[in-house]
N, C-alpha and C positions, 0 to 999 in steps of 0.2 A: 592565530584567529581576530587577535583585539585590530589587527591592522585587514585584513583581508576580508572582515566582514562589512566594518561599515566602507570600507572602499568599491565594494562592488559586491558583495555577496548578498549579504541583505537587499540589494535591490533588485537584486535578478531574482532570489526565492521566493519576494514580494511578488514579483510580474510572474511565474509560475504557479504560483496560489493564485490569480486572476483569473489566470485562462486554463487552468488545469482540466476544463470541462468542455475547452473547444478544442479539435483536433487540427483544426485547419493553422489555427493561433499556434499549436503545441508544433507541428514540424515547422513552424517561419522562426520558433520560438530556438527549436534545436537548431535552427542551420545561424540563428543570430549568435548561439553560444560557441557555433564552429568559427565565427569569424572575428570574435573576439581577439589582441592581441597582448602582450604582455611581456614588459621588459623589465630589467632586473640587473641595474649597472654597476652592482656591487657585488655580484650573485654570490659569491665561497662557494660553498658546494650545491649551491642551488636549494636551499630548504624552502628559501619561498617561492620559487617555481615551483618545488615540487607539491608543494599544500596549497598552492594555485591549482594547479591540475588537479590533484586529487579530489578536490570542491566541484570543479569545472565539471570532472567525470561523473562524482556523483549526483550534480543536480539531473546532468544529462541522462543519468538511469532513471531519476525521476520521470522524467519527461518521458521515456520509453515508457515506464509500467502504466503513464498516465494514457498515454497509446493505444498499448496493445493491451492492457487489462489486466484481470486476475486471469483468466482463460488462456493466457501467453497466446494470444491468435497469431500466427508466424505467414498468416497468407501474404501480405504484405512482404516478408523476406528480411531478413535480419543478415546486414553484413554493413562493408565499410562503408555504403552509401546511409545505412542505418546510426551508424556510430560514427557522428562524424569531428567528433572534440580529438586533437590530435598534439602528438607533441609538438607541429610545426610553427602550432601557434604560440610559442614563449622563447622568449631572447635572452638571453645576460652578457654582460661583458664583468671579466674577475685579473687580476692583474697577476695573478700565479698560475703556471700551467696547469700543474697535479690539481687544484683544487675546480679547476675550469672543465677537466676529463671526468673530473667525478660528477659533475654538474649534466654533463652531457648524459653521463650513463645514468645520475639517478632519478632522470626526468625517461629513459625507455624503463627502468625498470617498474617505476609507477604505473607507465602506462599499462604493461604486461598484468599489472595485480589488477587493473582495471578489468580488462580485459576478461582474466581471469573472474570477477566477481560478476561480470555480464553473463559468462558462459552458466555458471552455475544458477543465473538469476533464469533465465530462460532456456536451460537444457541442451544448453547447444556448444560444442569447441569452438569457440572466438579468440583467434590471435593474429598480430602482424608481424610474419615473417616468408620471408625477409624483410628485415627494418627495410625502407623506402621512404623514413620522414624521419628528422632528426628536428629538436631544437637547435637554435643559430646560439651556440656561445662562444663569444670572442674572446681568445686571449690578450688582455692588452691594456693600458691603463686609462680608466673610464673619465679620466679628466683631460687628456689628452687627444684620444681618440674624437673624432665627428660621430657621432650616435647617427646621424641619418644615412649614412655606411651600411651600415647595422640592422634596421629599419626604418621604411619610409615615416615621416610623421604621420600621414594622412590614414598610415594602416591600422595605428598603434592605438589604446584603449587607455591601456594603466598602465604605470611608472612604480614599481614598489620595491622594498629594499631595507636592508642595514647596512649601511654603509659606516666605513668606520668610524671611530670616536679618537681624537687625539687634539687635546690643546696645545697652545701656542708654543709653550714649551714642550711639548713631547713630540713636534713633528718634525722629522728629520731632512734632510737637505732638498731630494725629492718632490717630499710633501711640500715644503714650502714653498718650492717653484710650480710645482701643481695649485697652489692657490693663488698664485702671484698670475698665474695664466687665467684661472678661471674669475679671479677678483679683479680685472684689470682696469685700475681705472674709479674703484671705490676706496674711497678714503677710509683709514682705518680698517680696513678687510686685514692685517696681519694678526690680530687679537680674537679673530674669529675660530673656532674652534674645525677641524677638518670635515666634519661633515658637512658643515654649512656650504661647498664647495657642489655639493649633489645637487643643494637646491637651486642654485644657482644655477650652475648645469642644465637640470631639469628643466627650470622656469623660462632658458635660454630657449630649449628642444621645442616645448611648448608653447612660443607664439605662433611656430610654424601648422598647430593643429591646436586651437584653443578649446577641443571639447576632451580632451589628455586629461585624464586622472590619476592624481599622483600622490603616494603614502610613504612616510619612512617610519623606520626606528629609529631616534638621536636621542643625543645623552641631552639635559636639560638646559646644559648650560647656554643655550641654544635661545631658550626661551628666557632668560635670565640676564639682569646687570648689564655692561655696555656693548656686551654682543645684540641686544633685542635692536636697536638704535641703529643698529649697520648695516646687520643681516637685514632686518625685516623693510626697514627703511628702502632698502635697493630691491627689494621682493615686492614691494608695492607700487613702485614704478612700474613692473613690470606687468600689475593685474593682477597679483597672487590674490586669493581667497583662501581663508582656511575654513576646509567644507565641515572637520570633524579632530579631535583630540584627544586624545589620554594624555592627562599631567602626568606628574612626577609621579613613578611608581621603580620598583623593585625587580630588576631584572636578574634574576642567580643564575649563572652561567655552570652548568654540569661537567664542566671541565673541572677536574683538580689542579687545585691552588687557585683557581678563579675567582677573583670579587664580587663581591653583588655591584650591580652598578646602578643608579637613579636614571632614568631612561624619562622619552616622552616619545607616544606617536603624535605624529601631525599628517592630517592627510587634506592636500588643497590643488586648487585650478584656479585656471584665468574664466573664472565664472561667477557669479553669485549662485548660491545656492538659498531655497526657500526657508528650509529646515536645515540648523545645524547640529552637530552630539556632541557635546563633551561630557566627555566621561573622567568624574572626578574620584578621587580617594581620599578617606579618612584620612590613611596614612600609607605611604609607600609600600606598605607588605600588606594591606588590604583590598579585598575585593574592591571593584570601582560601581558607582551609579552611576545611569546616565540619566542628561539635563538637555530637554530641548532648549536650543536656546538661537535668538534673531542673530546676533554677533560672536564669532571669538577674535579676539584681538592676539598680538602676539608673544600674550604675557598667558595664553592658553587661558581667558578668562574671559565671562559673558558681559563686558567693558566696551565702551568707544576705540576705537584704535588708536594707537601714542605710539610714537617712539622716541623714547628717553634717552637724551645722550646726557653728556656729561658737561655740565654748569661750574663756573670758576666763583657765583655766588648766589646765595639763595634765589627763590622765584620772587619772595617779598621785601624790600626794602630796610622791615623794622624787624627781621628775622635776624638775630644772633650770626656769627660767621664763626665758620667751622674750621679746624686745620689740625694737619696732624701732631702727632707729639713732637717732644723733640730728638734729634737722632744723633749717637756719641760718635760714629762712624770711627773707633777706636779700635778691633778686632778684643775687645773687652777690656782693654787697659783703664778703664776708667770707671770700671761696674764692679762691684763689691757682692761676692753673700755674702751672708751674716755672718759666718765665721771669720773672713776676710774681713769686716768691718771690725770685732772684736776683736782680732790681731792689731790691727790702724790703731784701733784705739792706746789698747796699752801697750803698742810700741813708739807711739806717738800723739799724748794727748790732746795736745792742740789742732788736730788734725779733726778732733770730731765737728767742729764747726760746720766744714766744707763736707763731711758727708751724710748727704740726703735721701731719703726713702725714693726708689725708681721703682715705680709701675709700670707695667706692659697690662697685655690684657687678662693674660694667664696669672699678673701678681696681681690684680685686684680682683677678677673670680674670685680665684682661689684661696687668698689671702694668703700671700708666699711673701717672707719676706727678700728684700731686695737692695739696693744701696747702689750710689753713684759717685763721684768725686764732684762736688759741683762748684766748682773755684773760679765762676763771675767775677764774687768782689774779693775776689784773695790777692794780695798785695804783691808786686813779685818780689819785694825782700822778705815778706811770710813764706810765701812761695821757696822763693829755696832754702828756708831753714825749716822746710819741713822736706825730711830725708827719704821719707818712705814716698811720701806723694811724688817728689818729683822722681824717682825709680820709674812711676807709674806714666809720668808726663814724658820724661824720654822716651822711654818704649811706644809709645801713642806715638812722637813725632816719629820714630824707625821705621813705624808699620805706615804710616801715612806718605813718606817720602819714599817708599820701597811700593806705592801703589803703580800701577797705571793708569790709572784715569788723572786727567791734567787737576778736576779737580778737586781728589783726594792730595795732592801732592800740593797745592797749594794752601789746605789747612795746615799743614804743617807748621804753616808759620804762626800758628797757637795751638799748640799741642793741649794745650791745662784746658781748654775748650774745647764743648759737644760740636760734631760737625756742624749741625742744625740745631740754633736755639730757635725755640715757639715756644717759651714757657710761662703763660698766664701769669702776671704780678697779681691778681687776687683771686680769689674764688672761683674755679670753674667747674665745669660741669665734663663726664669724660665715657664716651662710648670705645667700647672694647672695637677692634676691628674684625674680631671673632669670636662666634659664641656657636656654643653646639645648638641645632635643631631642634634636640628637646624639650630646649625651652620655653614653655609659651613666651617669655618675655626677654629680650636681652637685658641682663642685669646693667644700669645704668647710675653713676653717682655723680654726688660734689668731691671735689679733692681743695686741700690746701693748696697756697701755691707754694709752700716748702716742699708741696711733696712732684717731686717730675717726673713728667708723664712721658712716656717714652712711642719710638715710632710707630708701636701698634696699639695706640689709643686713637681717637679723635678726642680733641680737644675744643670747648665752647665759651671764654671767655663772655664775661657781662652778662650768664646765664642765670636766671630765677627760675624759684619753685614753679612756676606758669611752665617754660620751658621744660623743666625737669618733667611733668606731668603729662604733656601732651606727648613727647619722646618716646616716656615708659605705659603709655594706653595700646591699647588694640586696634584702635584706628592705626597708629601708626607703625604697631609689629604687621599688619595685614599688609602696609604700603611696603614695608621694610622685607618681606617675604617672595614680593611680586621683583620688586626692582633691585633686590639684592644677589652680587652674583655667590660662589660658593666655592669652599673652600674645602675640598672633597665632599662631604653635605652639611659643613657647618656653615653659617651665614657668614657671608666677609661685607659687612658694612662698608658701603662707599662716601664720603664725603660727596662727591662731585655728582654721582646719580642717586643713590639715597635720598640722602636730607637736603642738597641744594634743590632739588628739582619738590621733594614736598612740598604738598600743598596747605598749607595751617590753617585753622579755623578762620573762616572771614569776618573780621575787627566782630570778634568775639562781647555781648555784656557785659558791665562791670560785674553781674550775676552772675554770669556764666562763666567767667574769668575766674571770680574768686573762687566758684564750687572746683573747678579746676585745684586753684590753689591747695584747698582747704584738704581735697582727695589725696593730693600729690604730698601733702605734710604728713598723710596719716599712712601713706605708703614708707617713707624713710623711717617715721616712727613705729610702724610693726617689724620693720630690719631691727634697727634700734633696740628693740626687744630682746634682742638673738646675738649678743656682744660676741658669744663667742664660735659663732655660725658662720660659713664663710659666706660671699655670693652664691657659691656654685651647691652651698648646700641648700642655702631661702631659695633657690630657685628651681630645683630639683623637681620635679612632677610628684617622685613619689616622694619628699621631705618638707614643699613647702608646707610652711605652717599655714594655721584655718586663718590665722589675723591678718598674715600677707594676701591670701588669697582672697579674700572678704575686700581690703582694702584696694586690691587691684579690681576687682571687680566695681569697686563703687566712682575709681578711678577713670575707667572705661566708661562709665554710665555717664560721667560729668563731661569728657570729651567728645564723646556722641552726640550729648546733645547739643556742643557749642555747634558742630556742622550739621544739625537736621533735629526737626522737631519728631520725623519719623522712627521708631525703633529697629535695629539693625539688627537682623535676626542671623546672619552670620558676616566671614572675614569679606565673602564674594561683596555683600551688597557694600559692606563699607571701600572696598577697591572700585566697586564701581561709580559711588559718589566720587573718590579721591579723583580716577580719571576725569569726571566730568570737570571738574575744578579744577582741575590741571591745564585743563582744554580753555577753559577761562581764563586765568590766568596769563596764558601762554599770547591769546588772542589780545590782551591789555600791553605783553609787551612789544607784541609785531608791530 
């Protein structure tokens, strides 16, 4: 119902309420209902088609009640002429043969149930036997067949359903071939989720009849990260406008062992709608509240449309650049656990100066000790004298030589060094690539240059307290939640999309900048007051210390003030402003 009500049912119900006292218009409305046609191009066992048919028949029953009244005046006669809606208004495509047969049968069963309801309502027996009409359910690959051969575009009113999800890593060879077929000519389409193909195929079909409305349940990944810029910029060229959307909600399957997935519902057409509906959720498990808005952009927010793609540099020249941490490419040969470190030092005390603290996202957030052999400044003669270290270096060389990658084989020439070295020489800021969705703020912090950041961290050399403050604020977190991709449900921070596209405050005054720096330092001080607590504990909503909560609120206010004099009441307000600023910055670069 989350899909079919805003797609067509709410509008039909409203029209019925408007005309229910006019018999002539009611007869015309019933005939209109019987002309509506629906296509589910990934129908499975027909769930969406069956529900849509049920609701259509229930609405027709309301029409019949309004026509005949309480007296059940059947002088006009009730027969097939009067019950006009039928299963032949429904079309589907299903790749598996057995579910396709089930869909066909399920629609007949629903037809029978509705006929029995009519019989009970009017005191007559009404049945459609023998079965003369049937739904058109095609057994085939929806991404390869021509939908025009299933239903003429001019006859169709609605496309709906729940096409299959599948990230690029989960797609099999057939699915990858289907994606290439549907998205031929679209640069970067290889990263798109499998469900995206139904959006493009629908948009292509809708060009033959621009009055068609479409809605799909989809994975929320098509509204996040790099997929937005690729999919929705292509759909925009075809004139796609989003009419309604359910933002991320959790959909739990009743099937045993099936995990809950995070979904969105997007309704769209090739024409504009005067009023649009945005269903927002406080959290994925909550009930939605609906907002009437003027625009819904591909990130499913009420803000100007923007297609944020990858950038190699920040939007503004005065923003410090960001990079991934260093990558060992060593199969663990240069990495040491706390026990390994102790063993190394016990057996070879001279190796201690080459053993550095090594942090990835998990180590940084959870305060897990981990170490690495950092031999950048180790003289060859000294390296040869360290037998324990040499064993690790030899193992690393053997691993790199055994690789099928030419680049990795080349790294065997320097087996004592990390494969990719991007370690700042001064204090630097770190952002974990992956962070829990449950945190209000991604834990961000400063590290000393002798602490080696891994490739699961993003590092910003030459960052100041001001940069820490802006990046730790509600403003930046709101931007991150909209533009970041996901790893399962956790946020996946991207240097090229989230950071490099982030619109920083526009030349804040010295007073505003100082306010941010002061508030940012207060956040760092509030953390330092709990030296034995990990960032995971400090930023857990259940255990976050009150003084840290207070410090972050003051920081949020200071950063908000650097963007605008007006008060922000929600993250949606913040994001709307950020998108406006993003567009202005892009225009300057054009």
